[in-house]
Predicted model as a PDB file, atoms N, CA, C, CB and O in Angstrom, pLDDT in the B-factor column:
MODEL        1                                                                  
ATOM      1  N   MET A   1       0.850  -1.168   0.000  1.00 54.00           N  
ATOM      2  CA  MET A   1       0.000   0.000   0.000  1.00 54.00           C  
ATOM      3  C   MET A   1       0.903   1.242   0.000  1.00 54.00           C  
ATOM      4  CB  MET A   1      -0.971  -0.008   1.230  1.00 54.00           C  
ATOM      5  O   MET A   1       1.800   1.355   0.835  1.00 54.00           O  
ATOM      6  N   SER A   2       0.672   2.155  -0.918  1.00 59.00           N  
ATOM      7  CA  SER A   2       1.488   3.371  -0.966  1.00 59.00           C  
ATOM      8  C   SER A   2       0.954   4.403   0.011  1.00 59.00           C  
ATOM      9  CB  SER A   2       1.519   3.954  -2.392  1.00 59.00           C  
ATOM     10  O   SER A   2      -0.247   4.513   0.256  1.00 59.00           O  
ATOM     11  N   GLN A   3       1.870   5.128   0.538  1.00 61.00           N  
ATOM     12  CA  GLN A   3       1.518   6.130   1.528  1.00 61.00           C  
ATOM     13  C   GLN A   3       1.451   7.497   0.860  1.00 61.00           C  
ATOM     14  CB  GLN A   3       2.534   6.135   2.693  1.00 61.00           C  
ATOM     15  O   GLN A   3       2.326   7.841   0.066  1.00 61.00           O  
ATOM     16  N   LYS A   4       0.429   8.275   1.171  1.00 54.00           N  
ATOM     17  CA  LYS A   4       0.309   9.628   0.646  1.00 54.00           C  
ATOM     18  C   LYS A   4       1.289  10.530   1.384  1.00 54.00           C  
ATOM     19  CB  LYS A   4      -1.147  10.157   0.786  1.00 54.00           C  
ATOM     20  O   LYS A   4       1.477  10.387   2.592  1.00 54.00           O  
ATOM     21  N   PRO A   5       1.915  11.461   0.663  1.00 54.00           N  
ATOM     22  CA  PRO A   5       2.768  12.414   1.372  1.00 54.00           C  
ATOM     23  C   PRO A   5       1.933  13.275   2.298  1.00 54.00           C  
ATOM     24  CB  PRO A   5       3.545  13.296   0.383  1.00 54.00           C  
ATOM     25  O   PRO A   5       0.795  13.629   1.992  1.00 54.00           O  
ATOM     26  N   GLU A   6       2.516  13.600   3.424  1.00 56.00           N  
ATOM     27  CA  GLU A   6       1.803  14.445   4.377  1.00 56.00           C  
ATOM     28  C   GLU A   6       1.654  15.846   3.804  1.00 56.00           C  
ATOM     29  CB  GLU A   6       2.539  14.490   5.735  1.00 56.00           C  
ATOM     30  O   GLU A   6       2.604  16.417   3.269  1.00 56.00           O  
ATOM     31  N   THR A   7       0.467  16.383   3.920  1.00 57.00           N  
ATOM     32  CA  THR A   7       0.259  17.762   3.483  1.00 57.00           C  
ATOM     33  C   THR A   7       0.324  18.657   4.704  1.00 57.00           C  
ATOM     34  CB  THR A   7      -1.102  17.930   2.735  1.00 57.00           C  
ATOM     35  O   THR A   7      -0.232  18.342   5.756  1.00 57.00           O  
ATOM     36  N   THR A   8       0.992  19.747   4.551  1.00 68.00           N  
ATOM     37  CA  THR A   8       1.092  20.712   5.628  1.00 68.00           C  
ATOM     38  C   THR A   8       0.567  22.038   5.132  1.00 68.00           C  
ATOM     39  CB  THR A   8       2.542  20.843   6.136  1.00 68.00           C  
ATOM     40  O   THR A   8       0.525  22.290   3.928  1.00 68.00           O  
ATOM     41  N   ASP A   9       0.177  22.862   6.039  1.00 85.00           N  
ATOM     42  CA  ASP A   9      -0.356  24.173   5.682  1.00 85.00           C  
ATOM     43  C   ASP A   9       0.752  25.218   5.682  1.00 85.00           C  
ATOM     44  CB  ASP A   9      -1.477  24.583   6.650  1.00 85.00           C  
ATOM     45  O   ASP A   9       0.664  26.236   6.369  1.00 85.00           O  
ATOM     46  N   VAL A  10       1.791  24.951   4.904  1.00 88.00           N  
ATOM     47  CA  VAL A  10       2.913  25.871   4.785  1.00 88.00           C  
ATOM     48  C   VAL A  10       2.622  26.800   3.620  1.00 88.00           C  
ATOM     49  CB  VAL A  10       4.267  25.110   4.584  1.00 88.00           C  
ATOM     50  O   VAL A  10       2.402  26.333   2.502  1.00 88.00           O  
ATOM     51  N   PRO A  11       2.615  28.114   3.858  1.00 93.00           N  
ATOM     52  CA  PRO A  11       2.378  29.039   2.743  1.00 93.00           C  
ATOM     53  C   PRO A  11       3.488  28.923   1.702  1.00 93.00           C  
ATOM     54  CB  PRO A  11       2.279  30.493   3.255  1.00 93.00           C  
ATOM     55  O   PRO A  11       4.671  28.906   2.043  1.00 93.00           O  
ATOM     56  N   ILE A  12       3.100  28.844   0.438  1.00 94.00           N  
ATOM     57  CA  ILE A  12       4.028  28.718  -0.675  1.00 94.00           C  
ATOM     58  C   ILE A  12       3.958  29.996  -1.510  1.00 94.00           C  
ATOM     59  CB  ILE A  12       3.704  27.460  -1.541  1.00 94.00           C  
ATOM     60  O   ILE A  12       2.876  30.530  -1.755  1.00 94.00           O  
ATOM     61  N   VAL A  13       5.122  30.478  -1.942  1.00 95.00           N  
ATOM     62  CA  VAL A  13       5.189  31.648  -2.824  1.00 95.00           C  
ATOM     63  C   VAL A  13       6.040  31.282  -4.030  1.00 95.00           C  
ATOM     64  CB  VAL A  13       5.779  32.901  -2.077  1.00 95.00           C  
ATOM     65  O   VAL A  13       6.779  30.298  -3.998  1.00 95.00           O  
ATOM     66  N   SER A  14       5.938  32.062  -5.079  1.00 96.00           N  
ATOM     67  CA  SER A  14       6.732  31.845  -6.280  1.00 96.00           C  
ATOM     68  C   SER A  14       7.817  32.897  -6.373  1.00 96.00           C  
ATOM     69  CB  SER A  14       5.848  31.871  -7.536  1.00 96.00           C  
ATOM     70  O   SER A  14       7.588  34.073  -6.088  1.00 96.00           O  
ATOM     71  N   CYS A  15       9.000  32.463  -6.773  1.00 95.00           N  
ATOM     72  CA  CYS A  15      10.116  33.382  -6.989  1.00 95.00           C  
ATOM     73  C   CYS A  15       9.740  34.342  -8.117  1.00 95.00           C  
ATOM     74  CB  CYS A  15      11.435  32.605  -7.328  1.00 95.00           C  
ATOM     75  O   CYS A  15       9.197  33.913  -9.135  1.00 95.00           O  
ATOM     76  N   GLN A  16      10.018  35.610  -7.950  1.00 93.00           N  
ATOM     77  CA  GLN A  16       9.692  36.636  -8.928  1.00 93.00           C  
ATOM     78  C   GLN A  16      10.420  36.417 -10.253  1.00 93.00           C  
ATOM     79  CB  GLN A  16      10.030  38.005  -8.374  1.00 93.00           C  
ATOM     80  O   GLN A  16       9.930  36.848 -11.297  1.00 93.00           O  
ATOM     81  N   VAL A  17      11.580  35.756 -10.235  1.00 95.00           N  
ATOM     82  CA  VAL A  17      12.396  35.603 -11.436  1.00 95.00           C  
ATOM     83  C   VAL A  17      12.194  34.245 -12.096  1.00 95.00           C  
ATOM     84  CB  VAL A  17      13.861  35.795 -11.098  1.00 95.00           C  
ATOM     85  O   VAL A  17      11.796  34.171 -13.259  1.00 95.00           O  
ATOM     86  N   CYS A  18      12.466  33.169 -11.360  1.00 96.00           N  
ATOM     87  CA  CYS A  18      12.441  31.838 -11.972  1.00 96.00           C  
ATOM     88  C   CYS A  18      11.105  31.111 -11.761  1.00 96.00           C  
ATOM     89  CB  CYS A  18      13.572  30.995 -11.409  1.00 96.00           C  
ATOM     90  O   CYS A  18      10.893  30.033 -12.317  1.00 96.00           O  
ATOM     91  N   LEU A  19      10.220  31.689 -10.972  1.00 95.00           N  
ATOM     92  CA  LEU A  19       8.881  31.153 -10.692  1.00 95.00           C  
ATOM     93  C   LEU A  19       8.891  29.838  -9.916  1.00 95.00           C  
ATOM     94  CB  LEU A  19       8.143  30.954 -11.981  1.00 95.00           C  
ATOM     95  O   LEU A  19       7.868  29.160  -9.832  1.00 95.00           O  
ATOM     96  N   LYS A  20      10.034  29.479  -9.354  1.00 96.00           N  
ATOM     97  CA  LYS A  20      10.134  28.282  -8.521  1.00 96.00           C  
ATOM     98  C   LYS A  20       9.276  28.488  -7.277  1.00 96.00           C  
ATOM     99  CB  LYS A  20      11.622  27.979  -8.135  1.00 96.00           C  
ATOM    100  O   LYS A  20       9.319  29.553  -6.661  1.00 96.00           O  
ATOM    101  N   GLU A  21       8.500  27.474  -6.906  1.00 95.00           N  
ATOM    102  CA  GLU A  21       7.671  27.554  -5.715  1.00 95.00           C  
ATOM    103  C   GLU A  21       8.497  27.173  -4.497  1.00 95.00           C  
ATOM    104  CB  GLU A  21       6.433  26.645  -5.843  1.00 95.00           C  
ATOM    105  O   GLU A  21       9.146  26.128  -4.471  1.00 95.00           O  
ATOM    106  N   ILE A  22       8.461  28.036  -3.490  1.00 95.00           N  
ATOM    107  CA  ILE A  22       9.253  27.828  -2.275  1.00 95.00           C  
ATOM    108  C   ILE A  22       8.412  28.180  -1.052  1.00 95.00           C  
ATOM    109  CB  ILE A  22      10.554  28.681  -2.306  1.00 95.00           C  
ATOM    110  O   ILE A  22       7.483  28.981  -1.154  1.00 95.00           O  
ATOM    111  N   PRO A  23       8.721  27.597   0.096  1.00 94.00           N  
ATOM    112  CA  PRO A  23       8.002  27.981   1.315  1.00 94.00           C  
ATOM    113  C   PRO A  23       8.261  29.454   1.635  1.00 94.00           C  
ATOM    114  CB  PRO A  23       8.428  27.085   2.511  1.00 94.00           C  
ATOM    115  O   PRO A  23       9.394  29.926   1.540  1.00 94.00           O  
ATOM    116  N   LYS A  24       7.234  30.154   2.003  1.00 92.00           N  
ATOM    117  CA  LYS A  24       7.355  31.582   2.315  1.00 92.00           C  
ATOM    118  C   LYS A  24       8.378  31.822   3.421  1.00 92.00           C  
ATOM    119  CB  LYS A  24       5.995  32.156   2.729  1.00 92.00           C  
ATOM    120  O   LYS A  24       9.041  32.859   3.439  1.00 92.00           O  
ATOM    121  N   SER A  25       8.507  30.875   4.337  1.00 91.00           N  
ATOM    122  CA  SER A  25       9.416  31.038   5.471  1.00 91.00           C  
ATOM    123  C   SER A  25      10.884  31.103   5.062  1.00 91.00           C  
ATOM    124  CB  SER A  25       9.221  29.909   6.439  1.00 91.00           C  
ATOM    125  O   SER A  25      11.695  31.650   5.810  1.00 91.00           O  
ATOM    126  N   VAL A  26      11.253  30.560   3.893  1.00 91.00           N  
ATOM    127  CA  VAL A  26      12.647  30.593   3.460  1.00 91.00           C  
ATOM    128  C   VAL A  26      12.888  31.551   2.299  1.00 91.00           C  
ATOM    129  CB  VAL A  26      13.089  29.212   3.068  1.00 91.00           C  
ATOM    130  O   VAL A  26      14.025  31.711   1.857  1.00 91.00           O  
ATOM    131  N   ALA A  27      11.840  32.186   1.803  1.00 93.00           N  
ATOM    132  CA  ALA A  27      11.977  33.108   0.675  1.00 93.00           C  
ATOM    133  C   ALA A  27      12.586  34.429   1.126  1.00 93.00           C  
ATOM    134  CB  ALA A  27      10.615  33.353   0.011  1.00 93.00           C  
ATOM    135  O   ALA A  27      12.328  34.904   2.232  1.00 93.00           O  
ATOM    136  N   LYS A  28      13.381  35.002   0.264  1.00 91.00           N  
ATOM    137  CA  LYS A  28      13.888  36.356   0.476  1.00 91.00           C  
ATOM    138  C   LYS A  28      12.807  37.277  -0.065  1.00 91.00           C  
ATOM    139  CB  LYS A  28      15.301  36.600  -0.237  1.00 91.00           C  
ATOM    140  O   LYS A  28      12.220  36.986  -1.107  1.00 91.00           O  
ATOM    141  N   SER A  29      12.531  38.380   0.617  1.00 90.00           N  
ATOM    142  CA  SER A  29      11.462  39.251   0.138  1.00 90.00           C  
ATOM    143  C   SER A  29      11.906  40.699   0.091  1.00 90.00           C  
ATOM    144  CB  SER A  29      10.236  39.117   1.019  1.00 90.00           C  
ATOM    145  O   SER A  29      12.830  41.116   0.788  1.00 90.00           O  
ATOM    146  N   LEU A  30      11.216  41.452  -0.756  1.00 88.00           N  
ATOM    147  CA  LEU A  30      11.447  42.874  -0.918  1.00 88.00           C  
ATOM    148  C   LEU A  30      10.083  43.512  -1.042  1.00 88.00           C  
ATOM    149  CB  LEU A  30      12.357  43.191  -2.158  1.00 88.00           C  
ATOM    150  O   LEU A  30       9.301  43.143  -1.917  1.00 88.00           O  
ATOM    151  N   GLU A  31       9.789  44.464  -0.177  1.00 88.00           N  
ATOM    152  CA  GLU A  31       8.500  45.143  -0.235  1.00 88.00           C  
ATOM    153  C   GLU A  31       8.598  46.324  -1.176  1.00 88.00           C  
ATOM    154  CB  GLU A  31       8.048  45.602   1.167  1.00 88.00           C  
ATOM    155  O   GLU A  31       9.416  47.223  -0.979  1.00 88.00           O  
ATOM    156  N   GLY A  32       7.759  46.318  -2.203  1.00 82.00           N  
ATOM    157  CA  GLY A  32       7.689  47.424  -3.143  1.00 82.00           C  
ATOM    158  C   GLY A  32       6.557  48.350  -2.750  1.00 82.00           C  
ATOM    159  O   GLY A  32       5.913  48.144  -1.721  1.00 82.00           O  
ATOM    160  N   PRO A  33       6.309  49.371  -3.561  1.00 81.00           N  
ATOM    161  CA  PRO A  33       5.258  50.327  -3.234  1.00 81.00           C  
ATOM    162  C   PRO A  33       3.862  49.698  -3.187  1.00 81.00           C  
ATOM    163  CB  PRO A  33       5.269  51.446  -4.237  1.00 81.00           C  
ATOM    164  O   PRO A  33       3.012  50.141  -2.413  1.00 81.00           O  
ATOM    165  N   GLU A  34       3.619  48.673  -4.006  1.00 85.00           N  
ATOM    166  CA  GLU A  34       2.289  48.059  -4.050  1.00 85.00           C  
ATOM    167  C   GLU A  34       2.323  46.549  -3.873  1.00 85.00           C  
ATOM    168  CB  GLU A  34       1.618  48.390  -5.353  1.00 85.00           C  
ATOM    169  O   GLU A  34       1.273  45.927  -3.716  1.00 85.00           O  
ATOM    170  N   TYR A  35       3.492  45.955  -3.894  1.00 87.00           N  
ATOM    171  CA  TYR A  35       3.610  44.503  -3.871  1.00 87.00           C  
ATOM    172  C   TYR A  35       4.735  44.069  -2.948  1.00 87.00           C  
ATOM    173  CB  TYR A  35       3.844  43.961  -5.279  1.00 87.00           C  
ATOM    174  O   TYR A  35       5.580  44.869  -2.547  1.00 87.00           O  
ATOM    175  N   VAL A  36       4.727  42.777  -2.619  1.00 91.00           N  
ATOM    176  CA  VAL A  36       5.868  42.147  -1.961  1.00 91.00           C  
ATOM    177  C   VAL A  36       6.420  41.159  -2.979  1.00 91.00           C  
ATOM    178  CB  VAL A  36       5.464  41.435  -0.583  1.00 91.00           C  
ATOM    179  O   VAL A  36       5.693  40.298  -3.475  1.00 91.00           O  
ATOM    180  N   TYR A  37       7.700  41.282  -3.289  1.00 93.00           N  
ATOM    181  CA  TYR A  37       8.351  40.400  -4.242  1.00 93.00           C  
ATOM    182  C   TYR A  37       9.108  39.329  -3.467  1.00 93.00           C  
ATOM    183  CB  TYR A  37       9.304  41.193  -5.185  1.00 93.00           C  
ATOM    184  O   TYR A  37       9.750  39.620  -2.458  1.00 93.00           O  
ATOM    185  N   TYR A  38       9.030  38.092  -3.944  1.00 95.00           N  
ATOM    186  CA  TYR A  38       9.721  36.986  -3.294  1.00 95.00           C  
ATOM    187  C   TYR A  38      10.766  36.410  -4.236  1.00 95.00           C  
ATOM    188  CB  TYR A  38       8.724  35.893  -2.858  1.00 95.00           C  
ATOM    189  O   TYR A  38      10.557  36.349  -5.448  1.00 95.00           O  
ATOM    190  N   PHE A  39      11.899  35.987  -3.668  1.00 95.00           N  
ATOM    191  CA  PHE A  39      12.997  35.432  -4.439  1.00 95.00           C  
ATOM    192  C   PHE A  39      13.490  34.173  -3.746  1.00 95.00           C  
ATOM    193  CB  PHE A  39      14.145  36.462  -4.607  1.00 95.00           C  
ATOM    194  O   PHE A  39      13.527  34.101  -2.517  1.00 95.00           O  
ATOM    195  N   CYS A  40      13.872  33.173  -4.549  1.00 95.00           N  
ATOM    196  CA  CYS A  40      14.336  31.910  -3.966  1.00 95.00           C  
ATOM    197  C   CYS A  40      15.762  32.031  -3.451  1.00 95.00           C  
ATOM    198  CB  CYS A  40      14.249  30.781  -4.996  1.00 95.00           C  
ATOM    199  O   CYS A  40      16.211  31.176  -2.687  1.00 95.00           O  
ATOM    200  N   GLY A  41      16.473  33.057  -3.844  1.00 94.00           N  
ATOM    201  CA  GLY A  41      17.836  33.250  -3.364  1.00 94.00           C  
ATOM    202  C   GLY A  41      18.434  34.534  -3.902  1.00 94.00           C  
ATOM    203  O   GLY A  41      17.787  35.283  -4.633  1.00 94.00           O  
ATOM    204  N   ALA A  42      19.681  34.774  -3.526  1.00 93.00           N  
ATOM    205  CA  ALA A  42      20.359  36.009  -3.907  1.00 93.00           C  
ATOM    206  C   ALA A  42      20.555  36.112  -5.418  1.00 93.00           C  
ATOM    207  CB  ALA A  42      21.703  36.101  -3.207  1.00 93.00           C  
ATOM    208  O   ALA A  42      20.469  37.209  -5.971  1.00 93.00           O  
ATOM    209  N   ASP A  43      20.816  34.996  -6.094  1.00 95.00           N  
ATOM    210  CA  ASP A  43      21.024  35.044  -7.542  1.00 95.00           C  
ATOM    211  C   ASP A  43      19.794  35.596  -8.267  1.00 95.00           C  
ATOM    212  CB  ASP A  43      21.363  33.646  -8.075  1.00 95.00           C  
ATOM    213  O   ASP A  43      19.912  36.460  -9.136  1.00 95.00           O  
ATOM    214  N   CYS A  44      18.628  35.095  -7.907  1.00 95.00           N  
ATOM    215  CA  CYS A  44      17.404  35.581  -8.553  1.00 95.00           C  
ATOM    216  C   CYS A  44      17.129  37.031  -8.176  1.00 95.00           C  
ATOM    217  CB  CYS A  44      16.205  34.699  -8.168  1.00 95.00           C  
ATOM    218  O   CYS A  44      16.655  37.803  -9.009  1.00 95.00           O  
ATOM    219  N   TYR A  45      17.415  37.408  -6.950  1.00 94.00           N  
ATOM    220  CA  TYR A  45      17.222  38.802  -6.543  1.00 94.00           C  
ATOM    221  C   TYR A  45      18.099  39.730  -7.390  1.00 94.00           C  
ATOM    222  CB  TYR A  45      17.546  38.979  -5.037  1.00 94.00           C  
ATOM    223  O   TYR A  45      17.628  40.759  -7.875  1.00 94.00           O  
ATOM    224  N   TYR A  46      19.374  39.366  -7.568  1.00 94.00           N  
ATOM    225  CA  TYR A  46      20.277  40.208  -8.358  1.00 94.00           C  
ATOM    226  C   TYR A  46      19.843  40.260  -9.819  1.00 94.00           C  
ATOM    227  CB  TYR A  46      21.718  39.690  -8.258  1.00 94.00           C  
ATOM    228  O   TYR A  46      19.921  41.315 -10.449  1.00 94.00           O  
ATOM    229  N   ARG A  47      19.383  39.126 -10.369  1.00 95.00           N  
ATOM    230  CA  ARG A  47      18.888  39.126 -11.755  1.00 95.00           C  
ATOM    231  C   ARG A  47      17.684  40.052 -11.882  1.00 95.00           C  
ATOM    232  CB  ARG A  47      18.509  37.689 -12.205  1.00 95.00           C  
ATOM    233  O   ARG A  47      17.592  40.812 -12.846  1.00 95.00           O  
ATOM    234  N   TRP A  48      16.762  40.001 -10.928  1.00 92.00           N  
ATOM    235  CA  TRP A  48      15.577  40.865 -10.956  1.00 92.00           C  
ATOM    236  C   TRP A  48      15.987  42.329 -10.846  1.00 92.00           C  
ATOM    237  CB  TRP A  48      14.604  40.496  -9.813  1.00 92.00           C  
ATOM    238  O   TRP A  48      15.449  43.176 -11.559  1.00 92.00           O  
ATOM    239  N   GLN A  49      16.931  42.632  -9.964  1.00 92.00           N  
ATOM    240  CA  GLN A  49      17.377  43.999  -9.764  1.00 92.00           C  
ATOM    241  C   GLN A  49      18.011  44.548 -11.047  1.00 92.00           C  
ATOM    242  CB  GLN A  49      18.373  44.071  -8.594  1.00 92.00           C  
ATOM    243  O   GLN A  49      17.772  45.698 -11.415  1.00 92.00           O  
ATOM    244  N   GLN A  50      18.816  43.729 -11.724  1.00 93.00           N  
ATOM    245  CA  GLN A  50      19.434  44.167 -12.969  1.00 93.00           C  
ATOM    246  C   GLN A  50      18.387  44.413 -14.047  1.00 93.00           C  
ATOM    247  CB  GLN A  50      20.447  43.136 -13.449  1.00 93.00           C  
ATOM    248  O   GLN A  50      18.490  45.389 -14.790  1.00 93.00           O  
ATOM    249  N   GLN A  51      17.385  43.549 -14.147  1.00 90.00           N  
ATOM    250  CA  GLN A  51      16.318  43.734 -15.131  1.00 90.00           C  
ATOM    251  C   GLN A  51      15.523  44.996 -14.834  1.00 90.00           C  
ATOM    252  CB  GLN A  51      15.385  42.515 -15.152  1.00 90.00           C  
ATOM    253  O   GLN A  51      15.186  45.748 -15.748  1.00 90.00           O  
ATOM    254  N   THR A  52      15.223  45.231 -13.568  1.00 83.00           N  
ATOM    255  CA  THR A  52      14.431  46.389 -13.161  1.00 83.00           C  
ATOM    256  C   THR A  52      15.179  47.678 -13.452  1.00 83.00           C  
ATOM    257  CB  THR A  52      14.079  46.307 -11.671  1.00 83.00           C  
ATOM    258  O   THR A  52      14.586  48.640 -13.942  1.00 83.00           O  
ATOM    259  N   ASN A  53      16.466  47.713 -13.160  1.00 84.00           N  
ATOM    260  CA  ASN A  53      17.257  48.919 -13.397  1.00 84.00           C  
ATOM    261  C   ASN A  53      17.452  49.181 -14.881  1.00 84.00           C  
ATOM    262  CB  ASN A  53      18.607  48.805 -12.713  1.00 84.00           C  
ATOM    263  O   ASN A  53      17.674  50.328 -15.270  1.00 84.00           O  
ATOM    264  N   ALA A  54      17.376  48.152 -15.724  1.00 72.00           N  
ATOM    265  CA  ALA A  54      17.595  48.324 -17.154  1.00 72.00           C  
ATOM    266  C   ALA A  54      16.326  48.752 -17.888  1.00 72.00           C  
ATOM    267  CB  ALA A  54      18.123  47.039 -17.751  1.00 72.00           C  
ATOM    268  O   ALA A  54      16.407  49.193 -19.034  1.00 72.00           O  
ATOM    269  N   GLU A  55      15.166  48.633 -17.263  1.00 65.00           N  
ATOM    270  CA  GLU A  55      13.913  48.980 -17.936  1.00 65.00           C  
ATOM    271  C   GLU A  55      13.806  50.502 -18.121  1.00 65.00           C  
ATOM    272  CB  GLU A  55      12.701  48.447 -17.130  1.00 65.00           C  
ATOM    273  O   GLU A  55      14.205  51.261 -17.237  1.00 65.00           O  
ATOM    274  N   PRO A  56      13.275  50.944 -19.255  1.00 59.00           N  
ATOM    275  CA  PRO A  56      13.119  52.376 -19.491  1.00 59.00           C  
ATOM    276  C   PRO A  56      12.261  53.033 -18.412  1.00 59.00           C  
ATOM    277  CB  PRO A  56      12.505  52.617 -20.865  1.00 59.00           C  
ATOM    278  O   PRO A  56      11.271  52.461 -17.956  1.00 59.00           O  
ATOM    279  N   GLY A  57      12.645  54.212 -18.022  1.00 56.00           N  
ATOM    280  CA  GLY A  57      11.874  54.968 -17.023  1.00 56.00           C  
ATOM    281  C   GLY A  57      12.325  54.735 -15.592  1.00 56.00           C  
ATOM    282  O   GLY A  57      11.899  55.455 -14.689  1.00 56.00           O  
ATOM    283  N   ASN A  58      13.173  53.751 -15.369  1.00 57.00           N  
ATOM    284  CA  ASN A  58      13.680  53.503 -14.022  1.00 57.00           C  
ATOM    285  C   ASN A  58      14.993  54.236 -13.828  1.00 57.00           C  
ATOM    286  CB  ASN A  58      13.862  51.992 -13.769  1.00 57.00           C  
ATOM    287  O   ASN A  58      15.880  54.180 -14.678  1.00 57.00           O  
ATOM    288  N   LYS A  59      15.105  54.903 -12.733  1.00 51.00           N  
ATOM    289  CA  LYS A  59      16.344  55.596 -12.411  1.00 51.00           C  
ATOM    290  C   LYS A  59      17.310  54.619 -11.765  1.00 51.00           C  
ATOM    291  CB  LYS A  59      16.081  56.803 -11.481  1.00 51.00           C  
ATOM    292  O   LYS A  59      16.905  53.831 -10.910  1.00 51.00           O  
ATOM    293  N   PRO A  60      18.584  54.652 -12.155  1.00 47.00           N  
ATOM    294  CA  PRO A  60      19.550  53.771 -11.492  1.00 47.00           C  
ATOM    295  C   PRO A  60      19.670  54.098 -10.023  1.00 47.00           C  
ATOM    296  CB  PRO A  60      20.914  53.874 -12.156  1.00 47.00           C  
ATOM    297  O   PRO A  60      19.623  55.264  -9.632  1.00 47.00           O  
ATOM    298  N   LYS A  61      19.825  53.069  -9.210  1.00 50.00           N  
ATOM    299  CA  LYS A  61      19.988  53.277  -7.771  1.00 50.00           C  
ATOM    300  C   LYS A  61      21.439  53.602  -7.492  1.00 50.00           C  
ATOM    301  CB  LYS A  61      19.535  52.029  -6.959  1.00 50.00           C  
ATOM    302  O   LYS A  61      22.345  53.081  -8.142  1.00 50.00           O  
ATOM    303  N   GLY A  62      21.649  54.480  -6.505  1.00 45.00           N  
ATOM    304  CA  GLY A  62      23.029  54.717  -6.132  1.00 45.00           C  
ATOM    305  C   GLY A  62      23.355  56.108  -5.852  1.00 45.00           C  
ATOM    306  O   GLY A  62      24.500  56.420  -5.525  1.00 45.00           O  
TER     307      GLY A  62                                                      
ENDMDL                                                                          
END                                                                             
């Protein structure tokens, strides 16, 4: 008889860049003016930051 995996009520979020689903408790987050962005790690955060800074109309940070 196969056993069903235990389901837990752990909130899941998707990484803003790679869309990987991760537990909210381990996600890196950044609060924006209207949204909270979640990232699975520093690599995805840096990729998102580079894309955001390169988009027209965005001022470079610094």
